[in-house]
C-alpha positions in Angstrom: -143.6 -229.6 40.5 -141.5 -228.5 37.5 -144.2 -225.9 36.6 -144.1 -224.6 40.2 -140.3 -224.3 40.1 -140.5 -222.4 36.8 -143.1 -220.0 38.2 -141.0 -219.6 41.3 -137.9 -218.7 39.3 -139.9 -216.2 37.2 -141.3 -214.6 40.3 -137.9 -214.3 41.9 -136.5 -212.8 38.7 -139.2 -210.2 38.6 -138.6 -209.4 42.2 -134.9 -209.0 41.6 -135.5 -206.8 38.5 -137.8 -204.6 40.6 -135.2 -204.3 43.3 -132.5 -203.5 40.8 -134.7 -200.9 39.2 -135.5 -199.3 42.5 -131.8 -199.3 43.5 -130.9 -197.7 40.2 -133.1 -194.7 40.9 -132.1 -194.3 44.5 -129.5 -191.6 45.1 -127.3 -191.0 48.1 -126.3 -187.4 48.7 -124.1 -186.2 51.6 -125.4 -183.0 53.2 -123.6 -180.4 55.4 -124.3 -182.4 58.5 -122.1 -185.1 56.9 -125.3 -187.3 56.8 -125.8 -189.5 53.8 -129.3 -188.8 52.6 -131.1 -191.4 50.5 -133.3 -190.0 47.8 -135.4 -192.8 46.3 -136.7 -190.9 43.3 -136.5 -187.4 41.9 -138.5 -185.1 44.2 -141.7 -183.6 42.9 -142.9 -181.8 46.1 -140.2 -179.7 47.7 -140.3 -177.5 50.8 -137.4 -175.0 51.2 -136.8 -173.4 54.5 -133.8 -171.2 53.6 -134.1 -168.3 51.0 -130.8 -169.1 49.4 -131.9 -172.7 48.8 -135.2 -171.5 47.5 -133.4 -169.4 45.0 -131.0 -172.2 44.1 -134.0 -174.5 43.3 -135.4 -171.9 41.0 -132.1 -171.0 39.4 -131.9 -174.7 38.4 -135.2 -174.5 36.7 -137.2 -176.4 39.3 -139.3 -173.7 40.9 -142.5 -175.4 39.9 -141.7 -178.3 42.3 -141.7 -176.0 45.4 -144.9 -176.5 47.5 -143.9 -174.4 50.5 -141.2 -172.0 51.6 -140.0 -170.1 54.7 -141.4 -166.7 55.5 -138.3 -164.9 54.2 -138.1 -166.5 50.7 -139.2 -163.8 48.3 -137.4 -164.4 45.0 -138.3 -165.1 42.3 -141.8 -163.5 42.3 -143.5 -166.9 41.6 -142.7 -168.0 45.2 -144.9 -165.3 46.7 -148.0 -167.4 46.3 -146.6 -170.4 48.1 -147.6 -171.4 51.6 -145.3 -170.0 54.4 -143.8 -172.6 56.7 -142.5 -170.3 59.4 -138.9 -169.1 59.8 -135.8 -170.9 58.6 -134.6 -171.4 62.2 -138.0 -172.3 63.7 -140.1 -173.9 61.0 -143.8 -174.9 61.6 -143.3 -178.6 61.6 -147.1 -179.4 61.4 -147.5 -177.2 58.3 -144.5 -178.8 56.6 -145.7 -182.3 57.3 -149.2 -181.5 56.0 -147.8 -180.6 52.6 -146.5 -184.2 52.3 -143.2 -183.1 50.7 -140.8 -185.7 49.3 -137.8 -183.4 50.1 -137.2 -180.8 52.7 -134.3 -178.4 52.2 -133.2 -176.5 55.3 -130.2 -174.9 57.0 -127.9 -177.0 59.2 -128.5 -174.4 62.0 -132.3 -174.8 61.8 -134.3 -176.8 64.3 -136.5 -179.6 63.3 -134.4 -181.9 61.0 -134.6 -184.9 63.4 -138.3 -184.3 64.0 -139.0 -184.3 60.2 -137.0 -187.4 59.8 -138.8 -189.2 62.6 -142.0 -188.3 60.8 -140.8 -190.0 57.6 -139.6 -187.0 55.6 -136.4 -186.8 53.6 -134.2 -183.8 54.8 -131.3 -182.3 53.1 -129.5 -179.8 55.3 -127.2 -177.3 53.5 -125.8 -173.9 54.5 -123.5 -172.1 52.1 -121.2 -169.6 53.7 -118.4 -169.1 51.1 -118.1 -169.0 47.4 -116.9 -172.6 47.3 -120.0 -173.5 49.4 -122.3 -171.9 46.9 -120.8 -173.8 44.0 -120.9 -177.1 46.0 -124.5 -176.5 47.1 -125.6 -175.8 43.5 -124.1 -179.2 42.5 -125.6 -181.0 45.5 -129.1 -179.6 45.0 -128.9 -180.4 41.3 -128.0 -184.0 42.2 -130.8 -184.3 44.6 -133.3 -182.9 42.1 -132.0 -185.0 39.2 -130.9 -182.0 37.3 -127.9 -182.4 34.9 -124.7 -181.3 36.5 -124.1 -179.0 33.4 -127.0 -176.9 34.6 -125.4 -176.2 38.0 -122.1 -175.6 36.3 -123.8 -173.0 34.0 -125.3 -171.2 37.0 -122.0 -171.0 38.8 -120.1 -169.8 35.7 -122.6 -167.0 35.4 -122.0 -166.0 39.0 -118.3 -166.2 38.7 -118.1 -164.2 35.5 -120.4 -161.5 36.9 -118.2 -161.1 39.9 -115.2 -160.7 37.6 -117.0 -158.2 35.5 -118.0 -156.2 38.5 -114.4 -156.1 39.7 -113.2 -154.9 36.3 -115.8 -152.1 36.3 -114.2 -150.5 39.4 -111.7 -147.7 38.6 -108.1 -148.2 40.0 -108.5 -145.2 42.4 -111.5 -146.9 44.1 -109.5 -150.1 44.9 -108.0 -150.8 48.3 -110.7 -149.1 50.3 -111.2 -150.4 53.9 -114.8 -151.5 54.2 -117.1 -152.4 57.1 -120.2 -154.4 55.9 -122.9 -154.7 58.5 -125.2 -157.7 58.1 -127.7 -157.0 60.9 -128.3 -155.2 64.1 -126.5 -156.1 67.4 -124.3 -155.5 65.3 -123.2 -158.4 63.2 -120.6 -157.8 60.5 -119.4 -159.8 57.5 -115.7 -160.8 57.9 -113.1 -161.7 55.3 -114.0 -165.4 55.6 -117.7 -164.9 54.7 -119.0 -165.1 51.1 -119.6 -161.3 51.4 -116.0 -160.8 52.5 -114.8 -163.0 49.6 -116.8 -160.9 47.1 -115.3 -157.7 48.6 -111.8 -159.1 48.3 -112.4 -160.0 44.6 -113.6 -156.4 44.1 -110.3 -155.1 45.4 -111.6 -153.9 48.8 -110.1 -154.5 52.2 -112.3 -155.8 55.0 -111.8 -154.3 58.5 -113.1 -157.6 60.1 -110.4 -160.3 59.9 -111.2 -163.9 59.0 -110.2 -165.0 62.5 -113.4 -163.4 63.9 -115.5 -166.0 62.0 -117.7 -165.4 59.0 -120.4 -163.2 60.7 -119.2 -162.1 64.1 -121.1 -160.1 66.6 -118.9 -157.1 67.2 -118.3 -154.4 69.7 -119.4 -151.1 68.0 -116.2 -149.5 69.4 -114.1 -151.9 67.2 -115.5 -150.2 64.1 -114.8 -146.7 65.6 -111.2 -147.7 66.2 -110.8 -149.3 62.8 -112.0 -146.2 61.0 -113.2 -147.8 57.7 -113.1 -145.7 54.6 -116.6 -147.0 53.5 -119.6 -148.5 55.3 -122.2 -150.8 53.7 -125.5 -151.3 55.5 -129.1 -151.9 55.0 -131.7 -149.1 55.3 -133.2 -150.7 58.4 -129.9 -150.6 60.3 -128.9 -147.1 59.3 -130.9 -145.2 62.0 -129.6 -147.4 64.7 -126.0 -147.0 63.5 -126.3 -143.2 63.8 -127.1 -143.4 67.5 -124.0 -145.5 68.5 -121.5 -143.6 70.7 -118.6 -142.2 68.6 -120.0 -143.3 65.2 -121.1 -139.8 64.1 -117.5 -138.7 64.4 -116.1 -141.5 62.2 -114.7 -140.1 58.9 -116.9 -142.4 56.8 -120.0 -141.1 58.6 -119.0 -137.4 58.5 -118.1 -137.6 54.7 -121.3 -139.6 54.0 -119.3 -142.5 52.7 -122.0 -144.9 53.8 -123.9 -147.0 51.3 -127.4 -147.8 52.6 -129.3 -150.4 50.6 -133.0 -150.7 50.3 -134.6 -153.9 51.7 -134.7 -155.9 48.4 -131.1 -155.1 47.7 -130.1 -156.1 51.3 -131.8 -159.5 50.6 -129.6 -159.9 47.5 -126.4 -159.0 49.4 -126.8 -161.3 52.4 -127.9 -164.5 50.6 -125.2 -167.0 49.5 -126.8 -168.2 46.3 -127.5 -167.5 42.6 -127.9 -163.8 43.1 -124.3 -163.2 44.2 -123.8 -161.9 40.7 -126.2 -159.0 41.4 -124.7 -158.6 44.8 -121.3 -158.0 43.3 -122.7 -155.4 41.0 -124.3 -153.5 43.9 -121.0 -153.6 45.9 -119.0 -152.5 42.9 -121.4 -149.5 42.4 -121.0 -148.6 46.1 -117.2 -148.8 46.0 -117.2 -146.6 42.8 -119.8 -144.0 43.8 -121.5 -144.2 47.2 -123.7 -141.2 46.4 -125.2 -142.9 43.4 -126.0 -146.0 45.5 -127.8 -143.8 48.1 -129.6 -141.8 45.5 -131.0 -144.9 44.0 -132.1 -146.1 47.4 -133.7 -142.8 48.3 -135.5 -142.4 45.0 -137.3 -145.7 45.6 -138.9 -144.2 48.7 -140.3 -141.2 47.0 -144.1 -141.4 46.8 -145.7 -140.5 43.5 
């Protein structure tokens, strides 16, 4: 009987040690749904369904753990070979599940989080919209991936320093310009409260879209005509549509060609709240300083050899 009692105590001790070890490795991370996500061990198979989150994973040195991404993730080049899981808003649930990821990163606005969880997948929903959000998301993803917090701090310091450097590169006479930044057709613009608007403010520009409109409001094209911005920033794909809008050709910025049109890869950089905001600040600073140079660079990329 005494031997059995000894064996029982040993067995219970081992069980307790195993439980304590498991609990030690488990991590609870709160995402942007205000959901506490339990991550039992450092993820080795990650699916990312938002380009800015894909770029964040890679900026933290964890690109090799990505096994699938959304159709829009295209940086760094190494993600090009990864399977595509549909759009960020409408992911292909069956394809994601088939990859057997131990972590799915997605936007809070995307569909499918509850379905993924019902199928046993761990979901972390994050959607950075401001500079503070980008810093916080870097830290949260680093936590979830078991990356030292110093690494996320290093990435943020690089972004912050690059934005400051871009601001210092702009001559005094180029400061204070009133800017309209168009994000996509409809049209949708970037207001003062968006991460794009925050970058413009740090660069010394004034945004014609107030924070009260929300980060990325759908606007009436007549609003821009009445606002008469000094400078317009837009992607190449939106430029042709912009020229056909009633009254736009008569705007001072259009008549004097103070319109910076960015090629598609630059537009990707500009509209993603993530590690490449440093490059985005440089592009905006160049536009504020010399719109013609920005457009020449964009046009030269289209010249066929």
